[in-house]
N, C-alpha and C positions, 0 to 999 in steps of 0.2 A: 646451735646444737653444731653440731658438727654431720658434714654431708654424707658421710657412711653410716653414724647412724639412722638421719631420715631414710637414707636407702634402704637400711636394714626395716624397719619400721614400716615403708611402704610395703616391703616383699609381706610381711603380716598384711595387711588387711588385704593386698589382693590375693593370697592364700585364704584369706578367710571371704571372701567376694567374688574374689573372680574377673571385675572388673570395676578400674575405675576411671573417673575425671580429673581433669586438668584443675580443673578449677573446683573440685570439692579437698581437692590434700593440698590444692595451693591452701587454700585457706583456714583444712587444719594446720598445718603449719607455720600458719602467718610468714610464710614467702609469698612471691610470684608467681607470676603461669611460668614466666619462663624459667628460674629457677629450679622448676618440677618438669619442665619439657627437658632439660639436660638430665636430672635426674632418671628420665626415663628412657634417653637416650642411652643413656651409661648401663642401664638394665638389662635396654637391649641385647646392648653391645655383648652383653654376657652372656644373651638368649636365654634370658627369666621371663621376660614379658612380649608381647607385643605391640607395638604402636598403633593406636588411631589416630583419625584428625578430634585431638578431643578431651582423647582420656590414652588408654592401655588396658590391657587382658592379657591370660594367660590361661591357655589351654587346657590345661591339667585339673583332674577330678573328674570324677564321674558325674556328681551333679556342679554343672560350669553351668550359669543361667547367664550368658554372657548380654547387657541390653543393647535395643537392635543399633539405635543410633550410632553404636560404637561398630558392628556386624556392618551397618549399611557400607561405611566407610573403608571396611577391612579387606585386604584381598582383592579388588575392585576390576584389578586388570584380568584375576583369573574367572572371575564370574561372569564380566562381558566377554569373555571367548567361551565360556560355558554356555553363557547364554543361544551366541552364535550358533553352536552346533546343534544345542537344542531347537531352535528354530525350523532347524533343515526336518527334522525327524515331523514336523507339521504341514498339513495340506491342510486346504481350505474347505470348508465345512466339518470339521475337526472338533468333537468337544473334547474339555479337557481341563484338569483342575490345575490350577497354580498353588503352589502350600505358602504360609505365611514366613518362607525363606528372604532375608536377603537376592540368592539367585536369583529367586521365583521372579522377584519382581524386577531384575536384568533381564530376564527372559520375557515378562511383557514390554518392558521396549522394544524389544523384537519383534512382536507380530500383528502390531498395530494395522499393519495392511491388508491381514488377510480378513478373509469373513472367517469367525468362529463364534461359537459357543464358550466363554472362559466361567468356569465356576470357580468360586474363592470364598477360603474365610478372612481371606488379609484385608485391614483397611486400604492400607499401603495401595495394592492390587488394585484393588476394587476405583480408588482415586485416580491411579493411572487410567486409567480401561475406562469410565464412563462418558468421555466423550466424544468415542467414537462408534459413528450408529453402524460400521461394519464386523461390532462383535456383539455379541447378549448375553451380556454379564447377568449371572448368578449368585448374587451374594449368600452366604450360609451367615448365617447367625447366633445368637449364643450369646452368652455371658463375655465380653469385653475384657482382652488383658492388655492393661496401656505396656508391660514389657516386651510383649508381644505384635501389639499393633494388629491384632486379631482377635474375631470371636471363636471361644473355647470351651466345651463341656459340654453336659447330655443333650442340651436342643443340637447342638452344630452338631456332633455323632448319628442324633435322629434324624436330622437331614438329611446327610450324607447317605446313609443308611438307605433313602430310598430314591438317589441320583445314580447312574452309571455312567459316565464317560470313554472315551475312547482311546485317552492317553492322559497320564498324572504327571506333573515334575514335583517328588518329594526331596527333600534339604534334610539334614539330620546331624547331628554334633561328631560324629565317628562312623566310622565300620572296621572291621577286621575279618581275617577269613573264618578266625578264633570265632568267635563272638556275635557277626552276621553284621547287620544296620541296626545300632544301638543312640538315645537320646538320651540328654540330661533331663527334661519336662516333660513327664508322666500324658500331662493334662493335650500336649503339642505330640506323644509317640500316639496316643491312642487314637486321635484325628488322624495323623498316617497309618497307621494300621487299614484301619476305617477302610480310607479313601485306596487303599492299595487293593482292598479284596470288593471292590466296585469300581475298576478298570480292565481294559483289555490289555493294555501295555503302559507299563509303571516304570519309570526311568528313578533313580536314581544319580541324584547330580550332586557332585564333591567335587572343592578343591582339595590341592594336594596337600594342606593343610590336616586334613579329617581320614586319610587311609593310617591303618595300623593303631589304631586307638578303641577305648571302648570306657561308654559311659552307663549310666545309672540303668536305662528302664530299654530293653532290648524293643526292637517297630520289626521286624522280620528277619529269615534271614536272607541272603543276595541271591539266593535261587530267583525267590520268588520276583524278582526286577528279572524285568526285558534288557535291562540293559544298563549300564554306568557309565555315567555323562564325563569325563573332568578334564580338564587343560594339561593333565600328570601324566608325563610317560612310565610306564606302569613297568616294573620289574619281569622279566619273564614267570618269575612264582607267579604273581598275579594275572597273569594275561592265559595261562597255564590251567591257573585255580576258574580262573572265569569262564576259558572255553570247556571244564571238565564239569560245569552246573550247568552249560547251557548261557548262560549272562552273556550277550553283550558286553564289549568295550569298545568305547566309542569315545576316541578324542580328537580333539582338531588341533 
């Protein structure tokens, strides 16, 4: 098979699945993983996909479910910056909610020396924090999702409705001035919306790739958030918009 034909087929697969691994595509086309890495590099240079360790994904599509294993290794520098910024918003004695986003897992790394109550439905974050005696860990159960490494569903929703926290750190697929904060997964969106309604200070955490895009289901208006925490220097239009709706622009 010609390289150009293989790359065109990879594009078709990504348009459908949104994320793929090097190993599955190498097996599909009976070529080496190194060949597929070169294909991914060429497609990234075209601006079609974003490479991550072990695979690749695309940002387009309102129903875009990128596997957590790829999300964990994408935009890591941005997530580390955002996490350090979020840690400055958290005080000893706070009760906080961390959602099952990879950005929230970076936040978890930054708070291990604080005395906190941490509520989460993320298995990944629970495993990160379980060994720290200074952190009271409250795990929210439900139906386990291997795609998100988190508990979701009605049981999760009902437990969150019975809790209240000082601060919540929420991520999602996208946000825009026109359509607010949106996500590609309805189950995640429902949980995130419930948390926003059960905390005093909800913060939305978003790396630069999430701005000015819209996904399948709306979580809330941007004005529902206490602040937007990002690694991006927002343009004047965004800064004026956030100021007009009294939502803090928090940039590290």
